[in-house]
C-alpha positions in Angstrom: 38.4 150.5 100.3 38.4 153.1 97.4 41.7 156.0 97.8 41.5 159.1 95.8 45.6 160.4 95.9 46.3 164.0 95.0 49.3 163.9 92.9 52.4 165.9 91.6 55.7 164.5 90.6 57.7 162.3 92.4 56.1 162.3 95.6 53.3 162.3 94.5 54.0 159.2 92.3 55.3 157.5 95.3 52.5 157.9 97.4 50.4 156.9 94.5 52.7 154.1 94.5 52.2 152.7 98.4 48.5 152.4 98.1 48.9 150.5 95.0 50.7 148.0 96.4 47.4 147.5 98.6 45.4 144.8 97.4 42.5 145.9 99.4 42.6 149.3 97.8 40.9 150.9 94.7 43.1 153.6 93.4 42.6 156.8 91.5 45.4 159.1 91.0 44.2 162.6 90.1 47.3 164.2 88.9 48.2 167.8 88.0 48.8 169.4 84.5 50.1 173.1 85.5 53.4 171.9 84.8 52.6 170.9 81.0 54.3 172.3 77.9 55.1 171.9 74.3 58.6 171.1 73.7 60.2 170.9 70.3 56.1 170.5 69.3 55.4 167.6 71.6 52.8 168.0 74.3 55.0 167.4 77.4 52.9 166.1 80.6 55.6 165.6 83.4 53.7 164.6 86.2 51.2 162.4 84.6 54.7 160.5 83.2 56.3 160.6 86.2 53.2 159.0 88.0 53.0 156.4 85.0 56.5 155.4 84.9 56.6 154.9 88.7 53.3 153.0 88.8 54.7 150.4 86.2 57.9 150.6 88.1 59.8 152.0 85.5 60.8 155.4 86.6 64.5 156.7 86.8 67.2 157.0 89.0 66.0 160.6 90.4 62.1 159.2 90.1 61.5 161.3 86.8 61.8 159.6 83.2 62.5 156.1 82.3 65.1 153.3 83.7 68.3 152.8 81.8 67.2 155.8 79.2 69.5 157.1 77.1 69.9 161.1 75.4 70.8 160.9 71.9 68.4 162.5 70.2 68.8 165.6 73.2 72.2 165.8 72.7 71.9 165.6 68.8 70.0 168.7 69.1 72.8 170.7 70.2 74.5 170.1 66.7 71.6 172.1 65.1 71.9 175.0 67.9 68.3 173.7 69.5 67.7 174.3 73.2 68.0 170.9 75.1 67.7 172.4 78.6 64.7 170.1 78.9 66.0 166.5 79.0 63.6 164.4 77.0 65.2 160.6 77.3 65.0 158.7 73.9 62.2 155.7 75.2 60.5 158.5 77.1 60.0 160.5 73.8 58.1 157.6 72.2 55.2 158.1 75.1 55.8 162.0 74.1 55.5 161.5 70.6 52.7 158.9 71.0 50.4 161.8 73.0 51.0 164.5 70.6 49.7 162.6 67.7 46.8 161.4 69.5 45.9 164.0 70.3 46.4 165.8 67.2 43.7 163.4 65.5 41.3 164.9 68.6 42.2 162.5 71.7 41.6 164.1 74.8 44.6 164.0 77.7 42.8 162.2 79.7 41.8 159.1 76.5 45.6 158.9 76.2 46.5 158.9 79.7 44.1 156.1 79.8 45.4 153.9 76.5 49.4 154.7 78.2 48.7 153.2 81.4 46.7 150.2 79.9 50.2 149.7 77.1 52.0 149.8 81.2 49.6 147.3 82.7 48.5 149.8 85.6 45.9 149.0 87.6 45.1 152.1 89.2 43.1 154.8 87.1 45.2 157.8 86.1 43.3 160.9 85.8 44.8 164.4 84.5 43.0 166.6 86.4 41.6 168.4 83.6 41.5 168.0 79.8 41.1 172.0 79.8 44.2 174.1 79.5 45.4 175.1 82.9 49.4 176.3 83.2 51.2 177.6 86.1 52.7 180.8 86.2 55.0 182.1 88.4 56.0 185.6 89.1 59.9 186.2 90.0 61.7 189.8 89.9 62.1 189.3 86.2 58.7 188.9 85.4 55.9 186.2 84.9 57.5 183.0 83.4 56.4 179.3 82.5 57.0 176.9 85.4 59.3 174.9 83.3 61.2 178.2 82.6 61.3 178.1 86.6 62.1 175.2 87.3 64.1 173.5 84.4 65.7 176.1 82.7 66.5 178.5 85.8 66.9 175.7 88.5 64.0 176.8 90.7 67.1 179.5 92.1 64.5 182.8 91.9 62.5 183.5 94.5 58.5 183.5 93.9 56.9 186.3 93.9 53.3 185.3 93.1 51.9 182.2 91.5 48.9 182.1 89.0 47.1 179.3 87.2 45.7 180.2 83.8 42.8 178.7 82.9 41.7 177.5 86.1 38.7 179.6 85.7 37.4 178.0 83.2 38.8 174.8 83.2 36.2 171.9 84.3 37.2 168.3 86.0 37.8 165.3 84.1 35.2 162.9 83.4 34.9 161.4 86.7 37.2 163.1 89.0 34.1 164.2 90.8 32.5 161.2 91.4 36.2 159.0 92.4 36.4 162.2 95.1 33.0 161.8 96.5 32.6 157.7 96.6 35.8 157.3 98.2 36.7 156.0 101.6 39.8 158.0 101.9 41.5 161.2 100.0 44.9 161.8 99.8 46.9 165.2 98.9 50.4 163.5 98.5 53.6 165.3 99.4 53.6 167.1 96.6 54.7 171.1 96.8 51.6 173.0 97.8 51.6 176.3 95.8 52.9 174.6 92.3 51.7 171.1 92.7 48.7 170.9 94.5 47.2 174.9 94.5 46.7 174.3 90.1 44.5 171.8 91.1 42.6 173.0 93.8 42.2 176.5 92.0 39.9 174.8 90.1 36.5 175.5 91.6 34.5 172.2 91.4 37.8 169.9 92.7 38.1 172.7 96.0 34.8 172.2 96.4 34.5 168.6 96.3 37.7 168.3 98.5 36.2 170.9 100.9 32.9 169.0 101.8 34.5 165.6 101.8 34.8 164.0 105.3 37.7 162.4 105.5 40.9 164.1 103.5 44.5 163.6 104.9 47.5 165.6 103.5 51.2 164.0 103.5 53.3 166.6 104.7 56.1 167.5 101.8 59.1 168.5 104.6 60.9 166.2 106.9 63.1 168.1 109.5 61.4 171.4 108.6 62.5 171.1 105.0 61.6 169.6 101.6 64.1 166.3 100.5 64.6 168.0 97.4 62.7 171.0 95.8 61.9 174.1 96.5 58.4 173.8 98.1 59.7 175.1 101.7 61.5 178.2 99.9 58.4 179.3 97.7 56.5 178.5 100.7 58.0 180.7 102.7 58.3 183.6 100.0 54.4 183.6 99.7 54.0 184.2 103.3 52.8 181.1 104.7 54.4 180.1 107.9 57.6 178.0 108.4 57.5 174.1 108.7 54.6 172.0 109.4 52.0 175.2 110.3 52.6 176.7 107.0 51.4 173.4 105.3 48.3 173.5 107.0 47.5 176.7 106.3 48.3 175.8 102.3 45.7 173.5 102.7 43.3 175.3 105.4 39.4 174.5 105.1 40.1 171.3 102.8 42.0 168.9 105.3 40.7 166.8 108.3 44.0 165.5 109.0 47.8 166.4 108.0 50.5 163.3 108.3 53.8 165.3 109.4 57.5 163.4 110.1 58.5 162.3 113.5 61.1 164.7 113.7 58.7 167.4 113.0 56.3 166.1 116.0 56.5 169.4 118.1 54.7 171.1 115.3 52.0 169.3 116.1 51.0 171.8 119.5 50.8 174.8 116.7 48.4 173.6 114.6 44.8 173.5 115.0 41.3 172.5 113.9 43.1 169.1 112.5 44.2 166.0 113.6 48.1 166.4 113.4 49.6 162.8 112.9 53.4 161.9 113.2 54.8 158.9 111.6 57.7 158.4 109.4 57.0 160.0 105.8 60.0 159.1 103.9 58.7 157.0 101.5 61.8 156.8 98.6 61.7 152.9 98.4 58.2 151.2 97.3 57.9 149.1 100.8 58.4 152.4 102.8 55.0 153.9 100.8 53.2 150.4 101.1 53.6 151.1 104.8 52.8 154.4 105.1 49.8 153.9 103.1 48.4 151.0 105.5 49.5 153.8 108.2 46.6 156.3 106.7 43.7 153.6 106.3 44.5 152.3 109.6 46.0 149.0 108.9 
């Protein structure tokens, strides 16, 4: 079975890990790059790296970064008065250096990502949604800031007044992305933050059209018990005017999905969601076995 997973960071990576654990699944992971940034002259692609590390089984204890990493370089930056808010682990730094060097010498982000995935022995295809510049910008009371300013420097405490996706109007899908969606038996929008992790991808017109025309697109809700397990997705959706709970998740993906998978604790939400199938099950997938179990349920095994 051919599966495409649209992934943001930790939640998306864990959902992808579930499908990667199925022997009969051919997996493509299409990853958000709206969070990408330059830090200390290095190209940072947080969501791509989280997917790589998770599928390789070397992710850190919080779901991001490398397991057993040290932060000596990051800590030493303070000696010289440099901003070390963005935590770069010493082992993680090697990937950033490789990416930056390769792209400076003409390689595209998708080409570098393929080499990185191969180096970690990952069988799934991991694709950045685009090789073009695409950046998520967030309006807060102080004005417009980058995603990393909002999420890392300001610890996502500000109310989000609006979002925009710089470059989306001219960004083209990475080679292979549209074919993967078109040929997929099932497309899954992972339990990622809709406005901040998924909308940057669907802001690319051709990606949105491909999803809208696919007959089997499932979204897994990022909410459990009406709130996120981690991160600000519930607060961001509310501040942008989306309805509370899974009704808001369904509205966030209106016209794109045929099925919404919600947690069993939110089963009562189903009666308020029209025009799409609603499936209630256990969607907490922190552990690999739980992710595989949910993946099997999504394909009907």
